[in-house]
C-alpha positions as CSV (number, residue, x, y, z in Angstrom):
1,M,9.6,-42.1,9.0
2,T,7.1,-39.6,10.6
3,T,7.7,-35.9,9.8
4,L,6.5,-32.9,11.8
5,R,5.8,-29.7,9.8
6,L,5.4,-26.4,11.6
7,I,3.0,-23.8,10.2
8,L,3.2,-20.3,11.7
9,G,0.2,-18.0,12.0
10,D,1.2,-15.9,9.0
11,Q,1.8,-18.9,6.7
12,L,-1.8,-19.7,5.8
13,N,-1.2,-20.5,2.2
14,P,-3.1,-23.6,1.0
15,L,-1.3,-23.5,-2.4
16,H,2.1,-24.2,-0.9
17,S,3.8,-27.3,-2.4
18,W,3.7,-29.0,1.0
19,F,0.0,-29.7,0.5
20,T,0.2,-31.0,-3.1
21,N,0.1,-34.6,-1.9
22,T,-1.5,-36.2,1.2
23,D,1.0,-38.2,3.2
24,R,-0.2,-39.7,6.5
25,Q,3.4,-39.9,7.7
26,V,3.4,-36.1,7.8
27,I,1.8,-34.3,10.8
28,Y,1.2,-30.5,10.5
29,T,1.1,-28.4,13.6
30,L,-0.3,-24.9,14.3
31,M,-0.1,-23.3,17.7
32,E,-2.0,-20.5,19.6
33,I,0.7,-19.6,22.1
34,R,1.4,-16.8,24.6
35,Q,4.9,-16.4,23.2
36,E,3.3,-14.9,20.1
37,T,0.4,-13.0,21.7
38,D,2.4,-11.4,24.4
39,Y,5.7,-10.1,22.9
40,V,4.0,-6.8,22.3
41,L,0.5,-5.7,23.4
42,H,-1.8,-6.6,20.5
43,H,-5.2,-5.4,19.3
44,G,-7.8,-7.9,20.3
45,Q,-9.1,-8.1,16.7
46,K,-5.6,-9.1,15.5
47,I,-5.4,-12.0,18.0
48,L,-9.0,-13.1,17.3
49,A,-8.7,-12.9,13.5
50,L,-5.4,-14.7,13.4
51,F,-6.6,-17.5,15.7
52,A,-9.8,-17.8,13.7
53,A,-7.9,-18.0,10.4
54,M,-5.5,-20.5,11.8
55,R,-8.4,-22.7,13.0
56,D,-10.0,-22.4,9.6
57,F,-6.8,-23.4,7.9
58,A,-6.3,-26.4,10.1
59,Q,-9.8,-27.5,9.4
60,Q,-9.3,-27.3,5.7
61,L,-6.1,-29.3,5.9
62,A,-7.9,-32.0,7.8
63,Q,-10.7,-32.1,5.4
64,H,-8.2,-32.7,2.6
65,G,-6.9,-35.7,4.4
66,H,-3.8,-34.2,6.1
67,R,-2.9,-35.1,9.7
68,V,-3.1,-32.0,11.9
69,H,-2.2,-31.4,15.5
70,Y,-3.7,-28.1,16.6
71,L,-2.8,-26.5,19.9
72,K,-5.6,-24.1,21.1
73,I,-4.9,-21.3,23.5
74,D,-6.6,-23.1,26.4
75,D,-5.4,-26.6,25.8
76,I,-4.0,-28.1,29.0
77,D,-0.9,-29.5,27.2
78,N,-0.1,-26.1,25.6
79,K,3.2,-24.9,27.0
80,H,2.9,-21.6,25.2
81,A,6.4,-21.5,23.9
82,L,7.5,-22.8,20.5
83,P,10.5,-25.0,21.5
84,A,8.6,-26.6,24.4
85,N,5.6,-27.4,22.3
86,L,7.8,-28.8,19.5
87,N,9.7,-31.0,22.0
88,A,6.5,-32.4,23.3
89,L,5.2,-33.2,19.8
90,L,8.4,-34.8,18.8
91,A,8.3,-37.1,21.7
92,Y,4.5,-37.8,21.5
93,Y,4.6,-38.8,17.8
94,Q,8.1,-40.2,17.9
95,I,9.1,-37.8,15.1
96,A,12.1,-38.7,13.0
97,H,12.3,-35.5,10.8
98,F,11.3,-31.9,11.4
99,E,10.4,-29.2,8.8
100,Y,9.4,-25.6,8.8
101,Q,8.9,-22.7,6.4
102,L,11.2,-19.7,6.6
103,P,9.8,-17.3,9.1
104,D,9.4,-13.6,8.0
105,E,10.3,-12.2,11.5
106,W,13.9,-12.2,12.6
107,R,13.2,-13.3,16.1
108,L,11.4,-16.4,15.0
109,D,14.0,-17.1,12.4
110,Q,16.7,-17.0,15.1
111,Q,14.6,-19.1,17.5
112,L,14.0,-21.9,15.0
113,Q,17.6,-21.9,13.8
114,G,18.8,-22.2,17.4
115,Y,16.2,-24.9,18.1
116,C,17.3,-27.0,15.1
117,Q,21.0,-26.8,16.0
118,S,20.3,-28.9,19.1
119,L,17.8,-31.3,17.5
120,P,18.8,-35.0,17.6
121,I,16.8,-35.6,14.4
122,S,17.2,-34.3,10.8
123,H,15.5,-31.1,9.8
124,Q,14.8,-29.2,6.6
125,V,13.8,-25.6,5.9
126,Y,11.5,-24.5,3.0
127,D,10.7,-21.2,1.3
128,T,7.2,-19.9,1.9
129,E,6.7,-19.6,-1.9
130,H,5.1,-16.3,-1.4
131,F,7.3,-13.3,-2.2
132,Y,8.6,-12.1,-5.5
133,T,12.1,-11.8,-4.0
134,Q,14.4,-13.8,-1.8
135,R,15.4,-12.4,1.6
136,F,18.7,-10.8,0.5
137,E,17.9,-10.0,-3.1
138,A,17.5,-6.3,-2.4
139,S,20.8,-6.1,-0.6
140,Q,22.5,-7.8,-3.5
141,L,21.0,-5.3,-5.9
142,F,21.9,-2.2,-3.9
143,N,25.3,-3.7,-2.8
144,S,27.2,-1.0,-0.9
145,R,25.1,2.0,-1.8
146,P,24.6,4.3,1.2
147,N,20.9,4.9,0.4
148,W,18.5,2.4,-1.1
149,L,16.1,4.2,-3.4
150,M,12.9,2.3,-3.8
151,E,12.3,3.6,-7.3
152,M,15.4,1.8,-8.6
153,F,14.3,-1.4,-7.0
154,Y,10.8,-1.0,-8.3
155,R,11.8,-0.6,-11.9
156,R,14.0,-3.7,-11.7
157,M,11.1,-5.7,-10.4
158,R,8.8,-4.4,-13.2
159,I,11.4,-5.5,-15.8
160,K,12.2,-8.8,-14.1
161,H,8.6,-9.8,-13.7
162,A,7.3,-8.2,-16.9
163,V,4.7,-6.1,-15.2
164,L,3.1,-3.1,-17.0
165,L,5.5,-3.2,-19.9
166,D,4.9,-2.7,-23.6
167,D,6.4,-5.0,-26.2
168,K,9.6,-3.0,-26.2
169,Q,10.1,-3.6,-22.5
170,K,9.2,0.1,-21.8
171,P,6.7,1.2,-19.1
172,N,3.2,1.4,-20.3
173,G,2.1,5.0,-20.5
174,G,5.7,6.2,-21.0
175,K,6.3,6.6,-17.3
176,W,7.4,4.3,-14.5
177,N,5.6,6.2,-11.8
178,F,2.4,8.1,-11.7
179,D,2.6,9.1,-8.1
180,H,2.3,12.8,-9.0
181,D,-1.2,12.1,-10.4
182,N,-2.3,10.3,-7.3
183,R,-2.5,13.0,-4.6
184,K,-6.1,14.3,-4.8
185,P,-8.2,15.1,-1.7
186,W,-11.7,13.5,-1.5
187,R,-14.4,16.1,-1.3
188,G,-17.5,13.9,-1.3
189,T,-17.4,12.4,-4.7
190,P,-17.1,9.8,-6.2
191,N,-19.3,7.8,-3.8
192,I,-17.4,5.4,-1.5
193,P,-18.1,1.8,-2.5
194,P,-20.3,-0.2,0.0
195,D,-18.3,-2.4,2.4
196,K,-19.2,-5.8,1.0
197,R,-17.5,-7.7,3.8
198,L,-18.1,-11.1,5.2
199,S,-19.1,-11.3,8.8
200,H,-18.1,-14.0,11.2
201,D,-19.2,-14.8,14.7
202,H,-16.4,-16.1,16.9
203,S,-17.8,-15.1,20.3
204,Q,-16.7,-18.4,21.9
205,L,-13.2,-18.1,20.6
206,W,-13.0,-14.6,22.0
207,Q,-14.3,-15.8,25.3
208,D,-11.6,-18.5,25.3
209,I,-8.9,-15.8,24.7
210,L,-10.3,-13.7,27.6
211,T,-10.5,-16.7,29.9
212,A,-6.8,-17.5,29.1
213,T,-6.1,-13.9,30.2
214,V,-4.3,-13.0,27.0
215,P,-3.7,-9.2,27.2
216,S,-5.0,-7.0,24.4
217,F,-6.5,-3.5,23.7
218,G,-8.8,-1.9,21.2
219,T,-12.4,-2.7,20.3
220,V,-13.5,-6.3,19.6
221,K,-16.9,-7.3,18.3
222,A,-16.4,-11.1,18.3
223,E,-19.8,-11.6,16.7
224,D,-18.8,-9.5,13.7
225,I,-15.2,-10.1,12.5
226,R,-14.8,-8.3,9.2
227,W,-11.5,-9.8,8.1
228,P,-11.2,-12.7,5.6
229,L,-10.4,-15.9,7.4
230,N,-9.4,-18.1,4.4
231,R,-8.3,-17.9,0.8
232,S,-11.8,-18.1,-0.6
233,E,-12.9,-15.1,1.3
234,A,-9.7,-13.2,0.5
235,L,-10.3,-13.8,-3.2
236,Q,-13.8,-12.4,-2.8
237,Q,-12.3,-9.3,-1.2
238,L,-9.8,-8.9,-4.0
239,D,-12.4,-9.1,-6.7
240,D,-14.6,-6.6,-4.9
241,F,-11.7,-4.2,-4.6
242,I,-10.7,-4.5,-8.3
243,Q,-14.3,-3.8,-9.3
244,H,-15.3,-1.1,-6.9
245,G,-12.2,0.4,-5.3
246,L,-9.3,0.3,-7.7
247,P,-10.8,2.6,-10.3
248,Y,-10.6,5.5,-7.8
249,F,-7.7,4.2,-5.7
250,G,-5.0,6.2,-7.6
251,D,-6.7,9.6,-7.3
252,F,-7.5,9.3,-3.6
253,Q,-4.9,7.0,-2.1
254,D,-3.5,9.8,0.0
255,A,-6.8,11.3,0.9
256,M,-8.4,11.2,4.4
257,T,-11.9,11.9,5.6
258,Q,-14.0,11.6,8.7
259,H,-16.7,10.0,6.6
260,S,-14.9,6.8,5.8
261,W,-12.2,4.8,7.5
262,R,-11.1,3.1,4.3
263,L,-12.2,5.2,1.3
264,F,-11.0,3.3,-1.8
265,H,-8.2,1.2,-0.1
266,S,-8.2,-2.5,-0.7
267,L,-7.9,-3.8,2.9
268,L,-6.0,-6.8,1.4
269,S,-2.9,-6.4,3.5
270,F,-4.1,-8.8,6.2
271,A,-4.8,-11.5,3.6
272,L,-1.5,-10.8,1.9
273,N,0.6,-10.8,5.0
274,S,-0.9,-14.0,6.4
275,K,-0.3,-15.5,2.9
276,M,-3.9,-16.3,2.0
277,L,-3.3,-14.3,-1.1
278,N,-0.2,-14.4,-3.3
279,P,1.2,-11.0,-4.4
280,R,1.5,-12.3,-8.0
281,E,-2.2,-12.9,-8.4
282,V,-3.0,-9.5,-6.8
283,V,-0.7,-7.7,-9.3
284,S,-1.9,-9.8,-12.2
285,K,-5.6,-9.0,-11.5
286,A,-4.9,-5.3,-11.2
287,E,-2.9,-5.3,-14.4
288,S,-5.6,-7.3,-16.2
289,A,-8.2,-4.8,-15.0
290,W,-6.2,-1.9,-16.7
291,R,-5.6,-3.9,-19.9
292,N,-9.4,-4.6,-20.1
293,G,-10.2,-0.9,-19.7
294,Q,-11.7,-1.3,-16.2
295,V,-9.3,1.1,-14.4
296,P,-7.1,4.0,-15.2
297,L,-3.3,3.3,-15.7
298,E,-2.5,5.7,-12.9
299,A,-4.6,3.8,-10.4
300,C,-3.3,0.4,-11.5
301,E,0.4,1.5,-11.4
302,G,0.0,3.2,-8.0
303,F,-1.5,0.0,-6.5
304,I,1.0,-2.3,-8.1
305,R,3.9,-0.1,-6.9
306,Q,2.7,-0.7,-3.3
307,I,2.8,-4.5,-3.8
308,L,5.6,-5.2,-6.3
309,G,7.7,-2.2,-5.2
310,W,7.3,-1.0,-1.7
311,R,6.3,-4.3,0.0
312,E,9.2,-6.3,-1.5
313,Y,11.6,-3.4,-1.0
314,I,10.7,-3.0,2.7
315,R,11.2,-6.7,3.2
316,G,14.7,-6.4,1.7
317,V,15.6,-3.6,4.0
318,Y,14.4,-5.6,7.0
319,W,16.5,-8.7,6.3
320,A,19.5,-6.7,5.3
321,K,19.5,-4.5,8.5
322,M,18.3,-6.8,11.3
323,P,18.8,-7.0,14.2
324,A,20.7,-3.6,14.4
325,Y,17.7,-1.8,12.8
326,L,15.8,-1.9,16.1
327,E,18.4,0.3,17.8
328,H,18.2,3.2,15.3
329,N,17.3,6.5,16.9
330,F,18.9,9.3,14.8
331,F,17.2,12.2,16.7
332,A,17.6,10.6,20.2
333,H,13.9,10.8,20.8
334,H,12.7,9.1,24.0
335,R,9.4,10.7,25.0
336,P,6.7,8.1,26.0
337,L,3.5,7.9,24.0
338,P,0.7,10.1,25.2
339,T,-2.2,8.3,27.0
340,W,-4.6,9.0,24.1
341,F,-2.7,6.5,21.9
342,W,-4.6,3.9,23.9
343,T,-7.9,5.7,24.0
344,G,-8.2,8.1,21.0
345,E,-9.3,10.8,23.4
346,T,-7.6,13.9,22.2
347,Q,-9.0,17.3,21.0
348,M,-6.9,17.1,17.9
349,N,-9.5,15.9,15.4
350,C,-7.0,14.3,12.9
351,L,-5.4,12.2,15.6
352,A,-8.7,11.4,17.4
353,S,-10.0,10.2,14.0
354,A,-6.9,8.2,12.9
355,I,-6.2,6.6,16.3
356,G,-9.9,6.2,17.1
357,Q,-10.4,4.2,13.9
358,S,-7.2,2.2,14.6
359,L,-8.6,1.2,18.0
360,Q,-12.0,0.5,16.5
361,N,-11.0,-1.4,13.3
362,A,-7.3,-2.4,13.9
363,Y,-6.7,-0.5,10.6
364,A,-5.6,2.9,9.2
365,H,-4.3,3.5,5.7
366,H,-0.7,4.5,5.0
367,I,-1.2,8.2,5.0
368,Q,-3.0,8.2,8.3
369,R,-0.2,6.1,9.7
370,L,2.6,8.2,8.1
371,M,1.3,11.8,8.0
372,I,-1.1,12.0,11.0
373,I,0.1,9.5,13.7
374,G,3.8,9.2,12.6
375,N,4.1,12.9,11.7
376,F,3.0,13.8,15.2
377,G,5.2,11.2,16.8
378,L,8.3,12.6,15.0
379,L,7.5,16.2,15.7
380,A,6.8,15.5,19.4
381,G,10.0,13.5,19.8
382,L,8.2,10.2,20.8
383,S,10.3,7.2,21.3
384,P,10.6,5.4,17.9
385,I,10.8,2.0,19.6
386,A,7.7,2.7,21.6
387,L,5.9,3.8,18.4
388,H,7.2,0.6,16.7
389,K,5.6,-1.6,19.4
390,W,2.4,0.4,19.2
391,Y,2.1,0.1,15.4
392,L,3.1,-3.6,15.6
393,G,0.4,-4.3,18.1
394,I,-2.5,-2.3,16.9
395,Y,-2.7,-3.0,13.2
396,I,-4.2,-6.2,11.8
397,D,-1.6,-6.4,9.0
398,A,1.4,-5.5,11.1
399,F,4.2,-8.1,11.1
400,E,7.6,-7.0,12.1
401,W,9.2,-7.5,8.6
402,V,6.9,-4.9,7.1
403,E,6.1,-2.7,10.0
404,L,9.5,-2.0,11.5
405,P,11.2,-0.4,8.5
406,N,8.0,1.5,7.8
407,T,7.9,2.9,11.3
408,L,11.6,3.5,12.2
409,G,12.7,4.3,8.6
410,M,9.9,5.9,6.6
411,S,7.9,7.4,9.5
412,Q,10.4,8.3,12.2
413,F,13.6,8.8,10.1
414,A,15.4,7.0,12.9
415,D,17.8,5.3,10.4
416,A,19.2,8.8,9.5
417,G,17.8,8.6,6.0
418,F,18.8,5.2,4.8
419,L,15.3,4.5,3.7
420,A,13.6,7.9,3.3
421,T,15.3,10.9,1.6
422,K,13.8,13.3,4.1
423,P,11.7,13.3,7.3
424,Y,8.0,13.1,6.5
425,V,6.8,16.0,8.7
426,S,4.3,18.7,8.0
427,S,2.3,21.5,9.7
428,A,-1.5,21.6,9.7
429,A,-1.5,22.9,6.1
430,Y,-0.8,19.4,4.6
431,I,-3.4,17.8,6.8
432,D,-6.0,20.3,5.8
433,R,-5.2,20.0,2.1
434,M,-5.6,16.2,2.1
435,S,-8.4,15.8,4.6
436,D,-11.5,17.3,6.2
437,Y,-10.2,16.8,9.7
438,C,-9.4,20.5,10.4
439,K,-12.9,21.7,9.5
440,T,-14.4,20.5,12.8
441,C,-11.3,20.7,15.0
442,R,-11.2,22.6,18.3
443,Y,-7.7,23.9,17.2
444,D,-7.1,26.6,14.5
445,K,-5.2,25.2,11.6
446,K,-3.8,28.7,10.8
447,L,-2.4,29.7,14.2
448,R,1.2,28.8,15.3
449,V,0.9,30.2,18.8
450,G,-1.8,30.7,21.4
451,E,-4.3,28.5,23.3
452,N,-6.2,27.7,20.1
453,A,-3.2,27.1,17.8
454,C,-3.0,23.7,16.1
455,P,-0.2,21.8,17.9
456,F,1.2,20.6,14.6
457,N,2.2,24.1,13.6
458,A,4.6,25.1,16.4
459,L,5.9,21.5,16.7
460,Y,6.7,21.5,13.0
461,W,8.8,24.6,13.1
462,D,10.3,23.8,16.5
463,F,11.4,20.4,15.1
464,L,13.3,22.1,12.3
465,I,14.9,24.5,14.7
466,R,15.9,21.8,17.2
467,H,17.4,19.6,14.5
468,H,19.0,22.3,12.3
469,N,22.4,20.8,12.5
470,K,21.2,17.4,11.3
471,L,18.7,18.5,8.6
472,S,19.6,21.9,7.2
473,S,22.0,20.4,4.6
474,N,19.3,18.0,3.3
475,P,18.6,19.3,-0.3
476,R,14.9,18.3,0.0
477,L,14.5,20.6,2.9
478,A,16.4,23.6,1.4
479,L,13.2,25.6,0.7
480,T,11.8,24.8,4.1
481,Y,14.9,26.1,5.9
482,R,14.9,29.2,3.7
483,N,11.3,29.8,4.9
484,L,12.5,29.2,8.5
485,D,15.3,31.8,8.1
486,R,12.7,34.4,7.2
487,L,11.2,34.2,10.7
488,S,12.2,36.9,13.1
489,I,13.9,36.1,16.4
490,N,10.6,37.0,18.2
491,E,8.7,34.6,16.0
492,R,11.1,31.8,16.6
493,T,11.1,32.4,20.4
494,A,7.3,32.3,20.4
495,I,7.3,29.1,18.4
496,T,9.8,27.3,20.7
497,Q,7.9,28.5,23.8
498,Q,4.6,27.3,22.3
499,A,6.2,23.9,21.4
500,A,7.6,23.5,24.9
501,L,4.2,24.2,26.4
502,T,2.6,21.6,24.1
503,L,5.2,18.9,24.9
504,A,4.8,19.5,28.6
505,N,1.1,18.9,28.2
506,L,0.9,16.1,25.7
507,D,-1.6,14.0,27.6
508,N,-4.1,16.8,27.7
509,L,-4.1,18.0,24.1
């Protein structure tokens, strides 16, 4: 009986139990298809890196004796849709049984479930053997609670998986969370570690993608891909981060600077989300580095919280709330994205830097995504679904299960506070405190009104004024609204007028 096994582009895990034994009656298939490149407009680096990694994975399987049918983007028999390609392969190989691993995106899960319902042959679904949690484990934990607090989930995960615990099952260091210690700006020291990256030349693959007229945006240097393309390279990246980045990650994980696009961040999210790395080994190496005295506990805990806590928690939110989560728009924001989201050409230095590096590298770290780009999007009333599609397309590590709740929930508060306990908005003061962007900006960080006033300032107060009915009762905004109440009528009027002028002129800021 010949079996066909489907491997999706984010399922590049050579340690999966599927590959323990070699069976010539099993055929593995990977596909470069327009269905997946075109559902949102993607950064060219993302398409190129995923295709290159998929080809590398297929080559490794073949070298280990597995049978592989790989469909390239320009293959004449590529029908560019998952069901059509599967039907063709079932017929060509006279397949008697079909198998696939659980997709991490709702649309693919629905598509494959529907496809299998009409299959005339048997089929079986396998776990990806990647995550700490099952799809609905978080929803079972929180049950009917109106708000899901990540801290509760994170502590349960720490206990369940015995991470950073002493022999009495208490948190090492006496605290579960050292976030308060991890909010320092970077002022030039310590030195940023050198970027010990592997470089790949995939100019021919990029030319094939262009010839196939696959749409994309952003900067692509096909002769110099910086992302890991297999597990071996991902492990090198992990080791380099543990040695050079993690010791300082905690202190500066929220910091931003024009002098570095990554600072001390790991850049492991692409390898993790494509499953080259397993989160357990990442957490284990970080914890071992602390226990061996290589890194401070604060840095270790802050990093582990992102993996064992936030990453698993966000996935739980996604599977509990899809597909309705896509429709959330608490503030009824519908303004289109300014043109400079696609060019980076704005006079606001913080946004030019954050968006510019996103276009250049297909990457920005979480504070740039949340407190620069997302902050502006929320203050300006940009469409959350438009922002979602932009984030999903531009970032190398963005797959819908992790990106959607982060964008609509954490960044845009579109779910009315189900995920975040307050909107993450700020004036220029926060940006100036955590970065050096304001020092060389054309706008004045201290001014609320006037031609040279930083747009964040008037937009911040105008946002609070506009949404007073929805936000003033939020206990985490009580002090903010008391400060707003101290403003005179004339000051409020000037702010709303300045904000209206800014919103009418978004493309030219």
